[in-house]
C-alpha positions in Angstrom: 22.6 -16.2 -6.3 20.4 -19.1 -7.0 18.2 -20.6 -4.3 18.3 -24.3 -3.4 14.9 -24.7 -5.0 16.1 -23.2 -8.3 19.1 -25.4 -8.4 17.0 -28.5 -7.6 14.5 -27.6 -10.4 17.3 -27.1 -12.9 18.8 -30.5 -12.0 15.4 -32.2 -12.3 14.8 -30.6 -15.7 18.2 -31.7 -16.8 17.6 -35.3 -15.8 14.0 -35.4 -17.3 13.9 -37.3 -20.6 13.3 -35.0 -23.5 11.1 -35.9 -26.4 12.9 -36.6 -29.7 11.8 -36.3 -33.3 12.1 -39.6 -35.2 11.9 -39.9 -39.0 11.3 -43.4 -40.3 12.0 -44.3 -43.9 10.2 -47.5 -44.9 8.1 -48.4 -47.9 6.0 -51.0 -46.0 2.8 -49.3 -44.7 2.2 -52.2 -42.2 5.7 -51.7 -40.8 5.1 -48.0 -40.4 1.8 -48.6 -38.7 3.2 -51.2 -36.4 6.1 -49.0 -35.5 3.8 -46.2 -34.6 1.6 -48.5 -32.5 4.8 -50.0 -30.8 6.0 -46.5 -30.0 2.6 -45.6 -28.5 2.5 -48.9 -26.6 6.1 -48.4 -25.2 5.2 -44.9 -24.0 8.4 -43.5 -25.4 8.4 -39.7 -25.6 8.7 -38.7 -29.2 7.1 -37.5 -32.4 7.5 -39.6 -35.5 7.1 -38.8 -39.2 7.3 -41.3 -42.1 8.6 -41.3 -45.6 8.3 -44.1 -48.2 11.7 -44.2 -49.7 15.2 -42.7 -49.9 14.1 -40.0 -52.3 11.4 -38.7 -49.9 13.9 -39.1 -47.0 16.4 -36.7 -48.7 13.6 -34.3 -49.7 12.3 -34.3 -46.1 15.8 -33.7 -44.6 16.5 -30.8 -47.0 12.9 -29.4 -46.7 12.3 -29.7 -50.4 9.1 -30.3 -52.4 6.1 -31.1 -50.2 8.4 -31.1 -47.1 9.2 -27.3 -47.2 7.2 -26.5 -44.0 9.8 -26.8 -41.1 7.0 -26.7 -38.6 5.3 -29.8 -40.0 8.6 -31.5 -41.0 11.2 -30.7 -38.4 14.7 -31.8 -38.5 14.7 -35.3 -36.9 16.8 -36.2 -33.9 17.0 -39.8 -35.1 16.4 -41.6 -38.4 15.1 -45.2 -38.6 16.1 -46.5 -42.0 15.0 -49.5 -43.9 17.5 -50.8 -46.5 15.2 -52.3 -49.1 13.0 -49.5 -50.6 12.1 -48.5 -54.1 13.6 -45.5 -56.1 16.5 -44.9 -53.7 17.2 -47.7 -51.2 18.5 -47.2 -47.7 22.1 -47.8 -48.6 22.1 -45.0 -51.2 20.2 -42.7 -48.8 22.6 -43.3 -46.0 25.5 -42.5 -48.3 23.9 -39.2 -49.3 23.1 -38.3 -45.7 26.6 -38.9 -44.4 28.2 -37.0 -47.3 26.1 -33.9 -46.5 27.7 -31.6 -44.0 24.3 -30.3 -42.8 22.9 -33.8 -42.3 25.7 -36.1 -41.2 25.3 -35.4 -37.5 21.8 -37.0 -37.5 22.1 -40.5 -36.1 20.8 -43.2 -38.4 19.6 -46.5 -37.1 19.2 -49.2 -39.8 16.0 -51.1 -39.0 15.6 -53.8 -41.6 14.7 -57.4 -42.3 18.1 -58.0 -43.9 20.4 -60.1 -41.7 23.1 -60.2 -44.4 26.6 -59.7 -43.0 27.5 -57.6 -46.0 24.6 -55.2 -45.3 25.7 -54.8 -41.7 29.3 -54.1 -42.6 28.3 -51.7 -45.4 25.8 -49.9 -43.1 28.4 -49.3 -40.5 31.0 -48.3 -43.1 28.6 -45.7 -44.5 28.1 -44.2 -41.0 25.1 -45.9 -39.4 24.9 -45.5 -35.6 23.3 -49.0 -35.2 22.0 -51.9 -37.2 19.0 -53.7 -35.9 17.0 -56.6 -37.5 13.3 -56.0 -37.4 11.6 -58.2 -34.7 9.3 -60.9 -36.0 6.3 -60.0 -33.8 4.6 -56.9 -32.3 5.7 -57.7 -28.7 9.4 -57.7 -29.9 8.8 -54.4 -31.7 7.4 -52.8 -28.6 10.4 -54.0 -26.6 12.7 -52.7 -29.2 11.0 -49.3 -29.2 11.3 -49.2 -25.3 15.1 -49.9 -25.6 15.6 -47.5 -28.4 13.7 -44.8 -26.5 15.6 -45.4 -23.3 18.9 -45.3 -25.2 18.3 -42.4 -27.6 16.2 -40.3 -25.1 17.7 -41.0 -21.7 21.3 -41.9 -22.3 22.6 -40.4 -25.5 23.2 -36.7 -25.8 22.1 -35.6 -29.2 23.3 -32.5 -31.0 
């Protein structure tokens, strides 16, 4: 039989926000650096890895090529996906992810400069969990990371 203290500790551990692993696919080095800084500034519990395009994103997710080490390149809890990237753009990568039985359960948040209605509709049709336009300044990005962190770490129950 559990003591009151054991039950209380279990409840507190259950309620404690857990760190998540984020994978960001974006070809813009400045955007990657600003996102890292914004996550640090927002004090969101997470680890983040970056890839430059859709080809690298799929290789990372499948632990292929230089991403074979699962310790260094763990399965992400969440993917932040830019739409406009070279080689394989975000639309194509999203289609591949959601067609793959091993990957489709990973939530994908489109984080892009595109505000085109067609991109939003297509993103949701392909299975994106959210579509967010990139903020125009660093303060907006910090706020966005705080909200994303609160939602994806404290509210949503990830697989």
